Backbone as numpy.savetxt, mean C-alpha at the origin, in Angstrom:
# Nx Ny Nz CAx CAy CAz Cx Cy Cz
-11.26 16.16 -7.80 -12.19 15.98 -8.93 -11.86 14.76 -10.03
-12.46 13.89 -9.73 -11.57 12.32 -10.47 -11.68 13.04 -12.16
-10.80 12.28 -12.50 -10.88 12.50 -14.10 -11.78 12.16 -14.46
-12.15 10.97 -14.67 -13.42 10.39 -15.18 -14.22 10.29 -14.00
-15.91 9.84 -14.58 -16.40 9.69 -13.18 -16.39 7.79 -13.15
-16.90 7.62 -11.78 -17.16 6.76 -10.83 -17.73 5.64 -11.96
-18.12 4.80 -11.51 -17.86 3.40 -12.35 -20.14 3.69 -11.80
-20.90 3.22 -12.91 -22.49 3.48 -12.80 -22.69 2.51 -11.68
-23.28 2.33 -10.94 -22.63 1.03 -10.33 -24.46 0.17 -10.68
-25.27 1.29 -10.83 -26.77 0.53 -11.29 -26.58 0.04 -12.56
-25.63 0.15 -13.53 -25.21 -0.55 -14.65 -24.34 -1.46 -14.35
-23.38 -1.95 -13.44 -22.33 -2.77 -12.77 -23.22 -4.05 -13.16
-22.26 -5.05 -13.27 -22.45 -6.48 -12.96 -23.04 -7.04 -11.55
-23.91 -7.68 -11.34 -23.71 -8.42 -9.70 -22.76 -8.84 -9.18
-21.40 -8.87 -9.91 -20.55 -9.18 -9.31 -19.67 -8.15 -9.05
-19.52 -7.38 -9.64 -19.16 -6.12 -9.89 -19.20 -5.10 -8.66
-21.47 -5.33 -8.45 -21.37 -4.82 -7.00 -21.50 -5.06 -5.89
-21.27 -6.44 -6.14 -21.49 -7.17 -4.22 -19.38 -7.37 -4.16
-18.34 -6.83 -5.03 -16.80 -6.79 -4.97 -17.04 -5.47 -4.22
-18.11 -4.50 -4.78 -17.89 -3.04 -4.25 -18.44 -3.08 -2.90
-19.48 -3.39 -2.78 -19.96 -3.83 -1.44 -19.25 -4.57 -0.51
-18.27 -5.44 -0.52 -17.63 -5.65 -0.04 -16.13 -4.58 0.81
-16.14 -3.72 -0.71 -15.33 -2.88 -0.20 -15.52 -1.61 0.12
-16.30 -1.51 0.70 -17.23 -0.69 1.03 -17.21 0.43 0.41
-17.56 0.17 -1.25 -17.66 1.08 -2.08 -17.11 2.52 -2.15
-15.72 2.66 -1.53 -14.73 3.12 -1.64 -14.05 4.06 -2.65
-13.67 5.23 -3.06 -13.83 5.82 -4.55 -12.45 5.13 -5.40
-12.08 4.67 -4.42 -10.58 3.67 -5.58 -11.56 2.57 -6.24
-11.94 1.87 -5.32 -12.91 0.58 -6.09 -14.18 1.12 -6.95
-14.54 2.09 -6.89 -15.68 2.44 -7.60 -14.58 2.77 -8.99
-13.52 3.24 -9.54 -12.76 3.83 -10.34 -12.17 2.46 -10.82
-11.58 1.41 -9.89 -11.53 0.15 -10.66 -12.23 -0.23 -11.34
-13.50 -0.80 -10.94 -14.80 -0.82 -11.34 -15.07 -1.32 -12.84
-14.41 0.19 -13.32 -14.94 0.09 -14.91 -14.25 -1.21 -15.75
-13.07 -2.12 -14.94 -13.20 -3.10 -15.05 -12.84 -4.24 -14.47
-13.80 -5.00 -15.17 -14.59 -6.20 -13.92 -13.43 -6.82 -13.42
-12.78 -7.31 -14.71 -11.75 -8.52 -14.47 -10.64 -8.03 -13.62
-9.97 -7.18 -13.94 -8.77 -6.27 -13.08 -9.24 -5.58 -12.18
-10.38 -4.91 -11.47 -10.83 -4.97 -10.48 -11.18 -6.02 -9.34
-11.61 -7.19 -9.72 -11.54 -8.22 -9.08 -10.55 -9.04 -8.73
-9.58 -9.11 -9.92 -8.30 -9.71 -9.31 -7.36 -8.67 -8.63
-7.57 -7.46 -8.67 -6.71 -6.15 -7.93 -7.26 -6.66 -6.49
-7.93 -6.96 -5.87 -8.92 -7.34 -4.80 -8.76 -8.29 -4.20
-8.37 -9.24 -5.23 -7.88 -10.88 -4.74 -6.47 -10.22 -3.86
-5.65 -10.05 -4.97 -4.30 -10.18 -4.74 -3.74 -9.05 -3.37
-4.74 -7.91 -3.50 -5.22 -6.76 -2.22 -5.14 -7.42 -0.88
-6.37 -8.38 -0.81 -6.63 -9.18 0.12 -5.35 -10.06 0.44
-4.48 -10.68 -0.36 -3.34 -11.88 0.32 -2.61 -11.00 0.66
-2.53 -9.81 0.13 -0.82 -8.71 0.73 -1.40 -8.43 1.64
-2.97 -8.06 2.18 -2.71 -7.50 3.83 -3.68 -8.61 4.55
-4.04 -9.59 3.99 -4.20 -10.96 5.26 -4.11 -11.92 5.25
-3.06 -12.54 4.63 -2.53 -13.30 4.28 -0.65 -13.64 4.44
-0.31 -14.72 4.87 1.30 -14.66 4.46 1.82 -14.45 5.47
3.23 -14.21 6.11 4.08 -14.05 7.27 4.70 -12.76 7.68
4.60 -11.79 6.98 5.13 -10.20 6.98 4.56 -9.66 7.92
5.16 -9.61 9.16 4.64 -8.53 10.08 3.43 -7.81 9.95
2.20 -7.03 10.21 1.24 -6.49 9.76 1.98 -4.94 10.06
2.70 -4.66 10.86 3.27 -3.39 11.40 4.37 -3.24 10.38
5.28 -3.58 9.78 6.40 -3.40 9.08 5.44 -3.82 7.48
4.87 -4.37 7.16 4.09 -4.18 5.51 3.23 -2.90 5.53
2.59 -1.92 6.77 2.08 -0.86 7.12 3.01 -0.01 6.67
4.34 0.12 7.88 5.14 1.20 7.46 5.30 1.44 5.96
5.72 0.39 5.15 6.37 0.03 3.93 5.44 0.63 3.24
4.54 0.11 3.29 2.64 0.75 2.52 2.64 2.26 2.61
2.67 2.72 3.92 2.88 4.16 4.11 3.82 5.05 3.43
5.22 4.33 3.71 6.15 4.93 3.20 6.35 5.28 1.30
5.82 4.16 0.71 5.81 4.26 -0.93 4.49 5.23 -1.18
3.71 5.38 -0.29 2.84 6.39 -0.43 2.44 7.66 -0.17
3.70 7.35 0.34 4.09 9.27 0.82 5.27 9.68 -0.46
6.36 8.64 -0.96 7.36 8.58 -2.06 6.52 8.95 -3.40
5.23 8.30 -3.53 4.59 8.46 -4.72 3.88 9.43 -4.94
3.49 10.69 -3.63 3.19 11.36 -3.38 1.41 11.40 -3.35
0.68 10.09 -2.98 -0.61 9.77 -2.69 -1.05 10.01 -2.13
-1.71 10.87 -1.53 -1.98 11.41 0.10 -3.69 10.53 0.20
-4.50 10.44 -0.58 -5.42 9.00 -0.66 -4.39 8.13 -0.04
-3.50 7.54 -0.65 -3.07 6.24 0.11 -2.50 6.41 1.94
-1.80 7.47 1.54 -1.04 7.85 3.14 -1.86 8.34 4.06
-3.32 8.32 3.92 -3.90 9.10 4.56 -4.66 7.30 5.57
-5.43 6.26 3.92 -5.42 4.81 4.70 -4.75 4.20 5.21
-3.35 4.45 4.47 -2.89 3.34 5.14 -1.80 3.91 6.62
-1.69 4.95 6.45 -1.33 5.61 8.41 -2.47 4.90 8.92
-3.75 5.00 8.85 -5.10 4.66 9.99 -5.16 3.45 9.95
-4.44 2.66 9.03 -4.49 0.98 8.83 -3.26 0.65 9.69
-2.23 1.27 9.67 -0.86 0.98 10.34 -1.29 1.13 12.30
-1.71 2.09 12.29 -2.35 2.62 13.42 -2.98 1.50 14.31
-4.32 0.89 13.28 -5.14 -0.21 13.91 -4.11 -1.62 14.05
-3.01 -1.54 13.22 -2.28 -2.43 13.14 -1.26 -3.05 14.37
-1.14 -1.77 14.98 -0.10 -1.38 15.98 1.08 -0.14 16.04
0.97 0.73 14.66 1.89 1.17 14.87 2.08 2.53 15.43
2.81 2.70 16.37 2.66 3.67 17.47 2.33 5.15 16.44
1.92 6.19 17.15 1.60 7.83 16.81 3.07 8.55 16.39
4.11 8.20 17.03 5.31 8.92 16.79 5.79 7.77 15.54
5.87 6.56 15.39 6.37 5.90 14.30 5.71 6.49 12.90
3.79 6.40 12.98 2.93 7.14 11.94 3.84 8.38 11.44
3.86 9.16 12.82 4.23 10.77 12.25 5.73 11.06 11.80
6.34 10.63 11.78 8.13 9.93 11.03 8.09 9.08 10.13
6.84 8.43 9.47 6.99 7.92 8.24 7.21 9.00 6.94
7.35 10.65 6.99 7.53 11.12 6.32 9.51 11.47 6.18
9.69 11.43 7.59 10.92 11.76 7.45 11.70 9.89 6.99
11.28 9.14 7.30 12.17 7.82 7.20 13.16 7.26 7.89
13.87 6.23 7.01 14.51 5.66 7.86 15.88 6.64 8.89
16.14 7.53 8.80 16.38 8.50 9.52 15.62 8.78 10.91
14.91 9.05 11.12 14.09 9.30 11.84 14.39 8.29 13.76
14.54 8.66 14.46 15.08 7.98 15.66 13.29 6.83 16.27
12.39 7.27 16.09 11.53 6.46 16.38 11.68 4.97 15.88
12.16 4.81 14.44 12.10 3.51 14.44 13.01 3.05 15.35
12.68 1.23 14.86 13.72 -0.06 15.36 14.93 0.05 14.16
15.91 -0.93 14.48 16.73 -0.97 13.13 16.11 -1.96 12.46
15.27 -2.85 12.39 14.71 -3.54 11.34 13.54 -2.46 10.74
13.06 -2.32 10.95 12.20 -0.68 10.43 13.03 0.19 9.51
13.96 0.43 9.92 14.88 0.99 9.40 15.18 0.36 7.81
15.62 -0.51 8.42 15.70 -1.62 7.17 14.93 -1.95 5.81
13.38 -1.59 6.84 12.26 -1.88 5.84 12.06 -0.72 4.85
12.31 0.57 5.65 11.75 1.84 4.96 13.34 2.20 4.02
14.15 1.77 4.30 15.46 2.20 3.24 14.68 1.15 2.18
14.88 -0.05 2.54 14.52 -0.80 1.10 13.57 -0.47 0.33
11.87 -0.24 1.23 11.08 0.60 0.71 11.87 1.72 -0.16
12.26 3.15 0.05 12.58 3.76 -0.23 13.59 3.01 -1.78
14.39 2.28 -1.90 15.04 1.76 -3.01 13.94 1.20 -3.99
13.50 0.40 -3.27 12.45 -0.09 -4.47 11.76 0.84 -5.24
11.26 1.75 -4.50 10.08 2.79 -5.34 11.03 3.71 -5.81
12.18 4.24 -5.59 13.57 5.00 -6.38 14.02 4.85 -7.34
14.67 3.85 -6.75 15.67 2.64 -7.92 15.55 1.60 -8.24
16.60 1.73 -9.32 16.50 0.55 -10.89 16.31 -0.80 -9.86
17.39 -0.74 -8.94 17.69 -1.87 -7.95 17.97 -1.87 -6.61
16.99 -2.40 -5.81 17.89 -2.44 -4.51 19.18 -2.99 -4.20
20.20 -1.58 -3.42 21.49 -2.12 -3.36 21.72 -3.40 -2.61
22.44 -4.11 -2.92 23.03 -5.17 -2.34 22.84 -5.26 -0.48
23.57 -3.57 0.16 23.94 -3.58 1.33 22.37 -3.34 2.00
21.52 -2.48 1.10 20.04 -2.28 1.81 19.38 -3.91 1.72
19.18 -4.41 0.13 18.49 -5.86 0.72 19.24 -7.22 1.80
20.94 -7.26 1.60 21.06 -7.96 3.04 20.70 -7.40 4.47
20.33 -6.04 4.53 19.77 -5.79 5.75 18.75 -6.33 6.06
17.74 -6.47 4.96 16.39 -6.78 5.14 16.41 -7.79 5.30
17.15 -8.63 4.44 17.14 -10.34 4.38 17.65 -10.55 5.33
18.57 -10.07 6.32 19.18 -10.92 8.05 18.35 -10.87 8.68
16.26 -10.08 8.74 15.81 -10.91 9.90 14.23 -10.84 9.12
14.03 -10.72 8.10 12.88 -11.63 7.19 13.19 -13.24 6.39
12.63 -13.78 6.72 12.68 -15.38 6.26 12.11 -14.89 4.93
13.00 -15.71 3.50 12.29 -15.42 2.24 11.02 -15.33 2.10
10.15 -16.37 2.47 8.60 -15.85 2.13 8.03 -13.98 2.63
8.59 -13.95 3.89 8.14 -12.16 4.16 9.11 -11.27 3.55
10.30 -11.65 2.94 11.01 -10.89 2.15 10.29 -10.39 0.66
9.43 -11.93 0.23 8.84 -11.52 -0.96 7.53 -10.87 -1.09
6.99 -11.07 0.41 5.31 -10.44 0.59 6.10 -9.28 0.63
6.98 -8.47 1.65 7.27 -6.91 1.29 7.31 -6.30 0.28
8.42 -7.31 -0.45 8.73 -6.85 -2.45 7.28 -6.44 -2.70
6.64 -7.54 -2.87 4.97 -7.26 -3.61 4.32 -6.49 -3.10
4.72 -5.90 -1.90 3.31 -4.89 -0.79 4.21 -4.31 -1.63
5.20 -3.58 -1.54 5.29 -2.09 -2.07 5.04 -2.08 -3.39
5.54 -3.22 -4.13 5.30 -3.07 -5.67 3.76 -3.21 -6.05
2.59 -3.22 -5.40 1.44 -3.31 -5.33 1.09 -1.97 -4.89
1.48 -1.67 -3.65 0.97 0.10 -3.37 1.66 1.05 -4.43
2.74 0.78 -4.74 3.26 2.14 -5.59 2.03 2.14 -7.42
2.09 0.86 -7.66 0.76 0.89 -8.59 -0.35 1.48 -8.02
-0.81 0.95 -6.83 -2.08 1.52 -6.48 -2.06 3.24 -6.02
-0.78 3.52 -5.36 -0.63 5.00 -5.29 -0.32 6.00 -6.81
-0.10 5.37 -7.98 -0.11 5.64 -9.39 -1.26 6.14 -9.48
-1.87 4.87 -9.63 -3.59 4.33 -9.92 -3.99 5.65 -9.52
-4.27 5.87 -7.91 -5.41 6.98 -6.91 -4.65 8.63 -7.61
-3.55 8.57 -7.96 -3.03 10.20 -8.50 -2.90 10.14 -9.77
-2.92 9.47 -10.87 -3.16 9.55 -12.15 -5.04 9.79 -12.39
-5.70 8.56 -11.70 -7.37 9.52 -11.71 -7.94 10.60 -11.11
-6.75 10.98 -9.83 -7.14 12.10 -9.08 -8.74 11.37 -8.29
-8.27 10.48 -7.76 -9.54 9.87 -6.95 -10.06 10.53 -5.93
-10.73 10.79 -5.46 -11.02 11.62 -4.46 -11.18 11.23 -3.03
-10.50 12.14 -2.12 -10.55 11.37 -0.86 -11.59 11.23 0.00
-11.80 10.15 0.48 -13.03 10.40 1.44 -12.50 10.28 2.70
-13.27 10.55 3.75 -12.79 10.88 5.23 -13.93 9.66 5.62
């Protein structure tokens, strides 16, 4: 059960209700909607991360799901494993995300993305070796997008865990 009540949609502004509608009234959005300005801009950035840019969607979803795993956010992991499958991530790779870069299911590039994700989540600074491994196959634009996606979903995962956002099936 969430630590505070979800936003009262009937008391919310038309803009908030519209953004909630566009996002399927999922619980995370119903909690974020307590702060309309942050909610709207959170959704804008999330939209850019998920639907704009050059980063391969499968690599993005592998990184996002792994960040959710490392942040112990079941809500995030369940949601993005499903989104990853829709983006073409195989069941074998989805199942191997708990194991991370050590799993045989992943390509060399995917393993580099997973190591990069692990270090972004758990370390102060990504090692030169790990950074160089990812930079060897990602253009600068995609590398920036990868890091921003990981950071956004660390924030999202921590929000979900902190507020005990209820899972939806």
